[in-house]
C-alpha positions in Angstrom: 23.3 42.0 -20.4 20.4 43.6 -18.5 18.3 41.6 -16.0 15.1 42.4 -14.1 13.6 40.1 -11.4 9.9 40.0 -10.9 8.5 38.4 -7.8 5.4 36.6 -9.0 5.0 34.8 -5.7 7.2 33.5 -2.9 7.9 30.4 -5.0 7.5 31.7 -8.6 9.9 34.2 -10.2 10.2 35.8 -13.6 13.5 37.1 -15.0 13.5 39.5 -17.9 16.8 39.4 -19.8 18.1 41.7 -22.5 21.1 40.4 -24.5 23.1 43.3 -26.2 23.2 43.6 -30.0 27.0 43.4 -30.0 27.0 40.1 -28.1 24.6 38.6 -30.6 26.7 39.9 -33.5 29.9 38.5 -32.1 28.4 35.1 -31.6 26.7 35.1 -34.9 29.9 35.9 -36.8 31.8 33.3 -34.9 29.3 30.6 -35.6 28.9 31.6 -39.3 32.7 31.4 -39.7 32.7 27.9 -38.3 30.0 26.8 -40.8 31.9 28.4 -43.7 34.9 26.3 -42.8 33.2 22.9 -42.5 30.2 22.9 -44.8 30.0 22.1 -48.5 28.2 24.4 -50.9 27.6 23.4 -54.5 29.8 25.4 -56.8 32.5 26.2 -54.2 35.4 24.2 -52.9 34.9 22.9 -49.3 35.5 25.7 -46.9 35.8 28.4 -49.5 32.1 29.4 -49.9 31.5 33.1 -49.1 30.1 33.7 -45.6 27.1 35.5 -47.0 26.2 32.4 -49.1 26.7 30.1 -46.1 24.7 32.4 -43.9 21.8 32.3 -46.3 21.9 28.6 -47.1 22.3 27.5 -43.4 20.2 30.3 -41.8 18.1 28.0 -39.7 21.0 25.9 -38.4 23.1 29.0 -37.5 20.1 30.5 -35.7 19.6 27.4 -33.7 23.3 27.2 -32.7 23.2 30.9 -31.8 20.3 30.3 -29.5 21.9 27.3 -27.9 25.1 29.3 -27.2 23.7 32.7 -26.1 20.5 32.1 -24.2 21.5 29.3 -21.7 24.6 31.3 -20.7 22.6 34.4 -20.3 20.0 32.6 -18.1 22.5 30.9 -16.0 24.5 34.1 -15.5 21.2 35.9 -14.5 20.3 33.2 -12.0 23.8 33.5 -10.5 23.7 37.3 -10.4 20.3 37.3 -8.7 21.4 34.5 -6.3 18.4 32.3 -7.1 18.2 28.5 -6.5 15.7 27.2 -9.1 13.8 24.0 -8.8 13.9 21.9 -12.0 14.2 23.5 -15.4 13.3 27.1 -16.2 10.5 27.9 -18.7 12.1 30.1 -21.4 10.4 32.4 -23.8 11.8 34.6 -26.6 10.1 38.0 -26.8 11.5 39.3 -30.1 12.7 36.7 -32.6 13.4 39.4 -35.2 16.6 40.2 -33.4 17.9 36.8 -34.6 17.1 37.7 -38.2 19.3 40.8 -38.0 22.0 40.0 -35.4 23.6 43.2 -34.1 20.7 45.5 -35.0 18.8 45.2 -31.8 18.9 43.4 -28.4 17.4 40.0 -27.9 14.7 40.0 -25.1 14.1 36.8 -23.2 11.9 36.1 -20.2 12.2 33.1 -17.9 9.7 31.6 -15.5 11.1 29.5 -12.7 10.3 28.0 -9.3 12.4 28.4 -6.2 12.2 27.2 -2.6 10.4 29.8 -0.4 12.1 31.7 2.3 10.8 30.0 5.4 10.2 32.3 8.4 10.2 30.3 11.6 7.7 31.1 14.3 8.2 29.7 17.8 8.8 26.0 17.4 9.9 25.1 20.9 7.5 24.4 23.6 4.8 22.9 21.4 2.0 21.5 23.4 1.3 17.8 22.7 -0.3 14.8 24.2 1.1 11.3 24.6 -1.3 8.4 25.3 -0.3 4.7 25.6 -2.8 2.1 24.8 -2.9 -0.5 27.6 -2.4 -4.1 26.8 -5.2 -6.4 28.1 -5.5 -10.1 28.6 -7.9 -10.1 25.6 -5.1 -8.7 23.4 -2.7 -11.4 24.4 -5.3 -14.1 23.9 -6.1 -12.7 20.4 -2.4 -12.9 19.5 -2.3 -16.5 20.9 -5.2 -17.4 18.7 -3.5 -16.0 15.6 -0.4 -18.0 16.4 -2.5 -21.2 16.8 -4.2 -20.5 13.5 -0.8 -20.1 11.8 0.3 -23.5 13.3 -2.9 -25.3 12.4 -2.8 -28.3 10.1 -5.3 -29.6 7.6 -6.3 -33.2 8.2 -8.2 -35.3 5.6 -11.9 -36.3 6.3 -12.9 -39.8 5.4 -16.1 -40.5 7.3 -18.4 -37.6 6.1 -18.9 -35.0 3.4 -17.7 -31.4 3.6 -19.2 -29.1 6.2 -19.0 -25.4 7.1 -15.4 -24.5 8.0 -13.9 -27.3 6.1 -11.3 -26.7 3.3 -12.2 -28.3 0.0 -9.5 -28.6 -2.7 -11.1 -28.3 -6.1 -10.3 -28.2 -9.8 -12.5 -25.7 -11.6 -13.5 -25.0 -15.2 -15.7 -22.0 -15.7 -17.7 -20.8 -18.7 -19.0 -17.2 -18.8 -22.7 -17.1 -19.3 -23.4 -13.3 -19.0 -21.8 -11.7 -20.8 -20.7 -14.6 -23.0 -17.5 -14.6 -25.0 -14.8 -14.3 -22.3 -12.1 -17.0 -22.2 -13.0 -20.0 -20.1 -11.6 -20.4 -16.6 -9.3 -23.3 -15.9 -7.7 -23.5 -12.4 -6.4 -26.4 -10.4 -5.9 -27.2 -6.7 -8.0 -24.3 -5.4 -8.6 -24.3 -1.6 -12.1 -23.2 -0.7 -12.9 -22.6 3.0 -16.7 -23.2 3.1 -18.4 -20.2 4.7 -15.1 -18.4 4.8 -14.6 -14.7 4.4 -14.7 -13.5 0.8 -16.0 -16.9 -0.5 -19.1 -16.5 -2.8 -22.1 -18.1 -1.2 -22.7 -20.3 -4.2 -19.4 -22.1 -3.7 -20.3 -22.8 -0.1 -23.9 -24.0 -0.9 -22.9 -26.3 -3.7 -19.8 -27.8 -2.1 -21.3 -28.6 1.3 -21.7 -32.4 1.6 -19.3 -33.2 -1.2 -16.7 -36.0 -1.1 -13.4 -36.5 -2.9 -13.8 -37.3 -6.7 -17.3 -35.9 -6.7 -18.3 -33.4 -9.5 -20.7 -30.5 -9.2 -22.0 -28.0 -11.7 -23.4 -24.7 -10.6 -23.9 -21.0 -11.5 -22.1 -18.1 -9.7 -23.4 -14.5 -10.0 -20.7 -12.0 -9.0 -21.7 -8.6 -7.7 -20.8 -5.5 -9.6 -18.4 -4.4 -6.9 -16.5 -7.7 -6.8 -12.8 -7.0 -6.2 -11.6 -9.0 -9.2 -12.6 -6.7 -12.2 -12.6 -9.6 -14.6 -15.5 -11.3 -12.7 -17.4 -8.3 -11.3 -21.0 -8.2 -12.5 -20.7 -11.5 -14.5 -22.3 -14.9 -14.3 -20.1 -18.0 -14.6 -21.1 -21.6 -14.8 -18.5 -23.8 -12.9 -17.8 -27.4 -13.1 -16.0 -28.4 -9.9 -14.1 -31.6 -9.3 -13.4 -32.2 -5.6 -9.9 -33.5 -4.9 -9.8 -33.4 -1.1 -11.9 -32.5 1.9 -9.9 -31.5 5.0 -10.6 -30.1 8.4 -8.4 -27.6 10.3 -7.0 -28.9 13.5 -5.6 -26.4 16.0 -2.7 -27.5 18.2 -3.3 -28.1 21.9 -2.7 -24.9 24.0 0.1 -26.3 26.1 3.8 -26.0 26.9 4.8 -28.2 24.0 3.1 -26.0 21.5 4.6 -22.9 23.2 8.1 -24.3 22.7 7.4 -24.9 19.0 6.5 -21.2 18.6 9.7 -19.7 20.0 13.2 -20.9 21.0 13.1 -19.0 24.3 9.7 -20.1 25.5 9.7 -23.1 27.7 6.1 -22.9 28.9 2.8 -21.4 27.8 3.1 -18.9 30.6 6.5 -17.6 29.4 5.1 -17.3 25.9 2.2 -15.2 27.2 4.6 -13.0 29.1 6.8 -12.5 26.0 3.8 -11.7 23.9 2.5 -9.2 26.4 5.9 -7.5 26.6 6.0 -7.3 22.7 2.6 -5.8 22.6 3.5 -3.3 25.3 6.6 -2.3 23.4 4.6 -1.9 20.3 2.0 0.2 22.1 4.7 2.5 23.5 6.2 2.8 20.0 2.8 3.7 18.6 2.3 6.3 21.3 5.7 7.8 20.4 4.8 7.9 16.7 1.5 9.5 17.5 3.2 12.1 19.6 5.6 12.9 16.7 2.7 13.2 14.3 0.9 15.5 16.8 3.9 17.8 17.1 4.2 17.9 13.3 0.5 18.8 13.0 1.0 21.6 15.5 4.1 22.8 13.7 2.3 22.8 10.4 -0.6 24.8 11.9 1.7 27.5 13.0 3.4 28.0 9.6 1.4 28.6 6.5 3.4 29.4 3.4 3.4 28.7 -0.3 5.2 25.6 -1.5 6.5 25.0 -5.0 4.1 23.2 -7.4 7.0 21.1 -8.8 7.6 19.5 -5.4 3.8 19.1 -4.8 3.3 17.4 -8.2 6.1 15.0 -7.5 4.9 14.1 -4.0 1.3 13.7 -5.3 2.5 11.3 -8.0 4.5 9.3 -5.5 1.4 9.0 -3.3 -0.8 7.9 -6.3 1.7 5.3 -7.2 1.6 4.0 -3.7 -2.2 3.8 -3.7 -2.1 1.9 -7.0 0.5 -0.6 -5.7 -1.6 -1.2 -2.6 -4.7 -1.8 -4.7 -3.0 -4.3 -6.9 -1.6 -6.0 -3.9 -5.1 -6.4 -2.5 -6.4 -7.7 -5.8 -8.3 -4.5 -6.8 -8.1 -3.4 -10.4 -7.1 0.3 -10.4 -8.6 0.7 -13.9 -12.1 0.2 -12.6 -14.5 2.8 -13.9 -16.1 3.1 -10.5 -13.0 4.6 -8.9 -12.9 8.4 -8.7 -9.3 9.1 -9.3 -9.9 12.9 -9.8 -11.2 13.3 -6.3 -8.5 11.0 -4.9 -5.8 13.2 -6.6 -7.3 16.4 -5.1 -7.2 14.9 -1.6 -3.7 13.4 -2.1 -2.5 16.8 -3.4 -3.5 18.5 -0.2 -1.5 15.9 1.8 1.4 16.3 -0.6 1.5 20.0 0.0 1.6 19.4 3.7 4.4 16.9 3.3 6.5 19.4 1.3 5.7 22.2 3.9 6.8 20.0 6.8 10.0 18.9 5.1 10.9 22.6 4.5 10.2 23.5 8.1 12.3 20.6 9.4 15.2 21.7 7.1 14.9 25.2 8.3 14.9 24.2 12.0 18.0 22.0 11.3 19.7 25.0 9.8 18.6 27.3 12.6 19.9 24.8 15.2 23.2 24.0 13.3 22.3 20.3 13.3 24.9 18.2 11.4 25.3 14.6 10.6 28.6 12.8 11.0 30.1 10.2 8.7 29.7 7.6 11.4 26.0 8.3 11.7 25.6 7.9 7.9 27.5 4.5 8.0 25.3 3.4 10.9 22.2 4.3 9.0 23.3 2.3 6.0 23.9 -0.7 8.3 20.4 -0.3 9.8 18.8 -0.2 6.3 20.7 -3.3 5.3 19.7 -5.1 8.4 16.1 -4.1 8.2 15.8 -4.9 4.5 17.9 -8.1 4.9 20.0 -7.1 1.9 23.8 -7.1 1.6 25.3 -3.7 2.5 26.9 -3.3 -0.9 23.4 -3.7 -2.6 22.0 -1.0 -0.3 24.9 1.3 -1.0 24.4 0.8 -4.8 20.7 1.6 -4.5 21.3 4.7 -2.4 23.9 5.9 -4.9 21.2 6.2 -7.5 19.1 8.2 -5.0 21.7 10.7 -4.0 23.8 8.4 -1.8 25.2 9.7 1.4 23.7 13.1 0.7 20.2 11.7 0.8 20.9 9.9 4.1 22.4 13.0 5.6 19.2 15.0 4.7 17.1 12.3 6.2 19.0 12.2 9.4 19.1 16.0 9.7 15.3 16.1 9.5 15.0 13.3 12.0 17.3 15.2 14.4 15.2 18.4 13.9 12.0 16.5 14.8 13.8 14.9 17.8 14.7 18.4 19.0 11.0 19.5 18.7 10.0 16.4 20.8 12.6 17.1 23.4 11.5 20.7 23.8 7.7 20.0 23.5 5.4 20.4 26.5 4.1 16.8 26.6 1.1 15.8 28.7 0.7 12.1 29.5 -3.0 11.2 29.3 -4.9 8.1 29.9 -5.8 6.2 26.8 -9.3 6.8 25.4 -10.3 4.4 22.7 -12.9 6.7 21.2 -10.4 9.6 20.7 -7.5 7.5 19.4 -6.5 8.4 15.8 -8.2 6.1 13.3 -6.0 4.3 10.9 -5.3 6.5 7.9 -7.0 9.5 9.6 -3.8 11.5 9.9 -3.5 13.4 6.6 -0.4 15.3 7.7 2.8 13.6 6.7 4.8 11.3 8.9 8.4 12.0 9.6 9.4 9.3 7.1 7.6 11.1 4.4 9.2 14.4 5.4 12.6 12.8 5.2 11.9 11.4 1.8 10.6 14.8 0.6 13.7 16.5 1.9 15.7 14.4 -0.5 13.5 15.5 -3.4 13.8 19.2 -2.4 17.5 18.9 -2.6 17.5 16.9 -5.8 15.2 19.3 -7.7 17.4 22.2 -6.6 20.3 20.7 -8.5 18.4 20.4 -11.9 19.0 23.8 -13.2 20.2 23.7 -16.8 18.7 26.3 -19.1 20.0 24.6 -22.2 17.6 21.7 -21.8 14.6 24.1 -22.0 15.4 25.3 -25.5 
């Protein structure tokens, strides 16, 4: 067998393979002999038909079996000989199918396209300059959190001496009929709580339910805007008949020691609650600063290393991100099928982010290799315990789920990447700067991958590298 390797790019290779005529003939004769023994041909006793008759009658089947036996072995042998580590399945093409019609007369030529991980050349990765800035916690931050906790412990008390007013919660049974366009199925919902004047409440509900009392009925028309989050209502007009069941007012608890004790077991006074909340906010602020530092170092690392990454891994990462966006939209009540959404542009943007995620994961893997970083069995077990505790799931269930995703190997990859990034942080030249609100990273503004994404991508890199089976390409 002759092989020739063509470097199409750092991640794309082509192998030209030539299988000798005698190899083809030997396999063809062996397969034909097996067919002659097991098939039935009219006019001959089972297993006694001449091989020439069998070869003619079962030409297509023998040819298929010949390909399945010869080509995958040839490809796998070539990959081994050339010391390649393909990602996914190779793309196989036959160059001269005539060789199969006359096995033994000429060589069979095959060429294979495949993707491989690039050879990552590390530039200087220690001593990266980065900035760490911790957002200070103010009294206003603590008061805001106190207000949220009071809102969460508020109670709704029935109103008996007046009609509904702004800010009240009105519990209503609704029936709705679509006016424009007509024809949609009527709406029938019960026990809907409407906060009059509340965020996201259509103004028509507030205007028509103000002043109402329990058992009162109101009929009114609601015109939903074209960009209304619920796709089934966007741009439509609905006539509602509302039956008021209750009118209630929100009562906030008194801001005192008794309420503070109801919030937490270890808070005896309002002052100790404030101190605890401030400490929690400060811890969160420091954690955010550490995460921003890690993201900053990863951005700097990425800027110093520009290399091609495999399309297979980028496609997978892009699809993962798209699925995450869709899940988030559904969770917020937005229909991802809306015609107003530009999924093509979103995919282009997500693809850029995906390519960066793959690139960072490869860099971290290379650094881990360069630094001889390893992961012990104890560290893997501790990580499984942490996942179980965080997800509040039994350890056995976590282990079962991880087994489907590569088990201990996937955790080891994740921990090695984490150690590689920790090493970068330890060796970075970090400048502590005063927090400046106007220069802080906006939510979602960091398009480069986080370390968690790089860890997950590392698992995918390794999983794709194990899916090399030429027989599945035929």
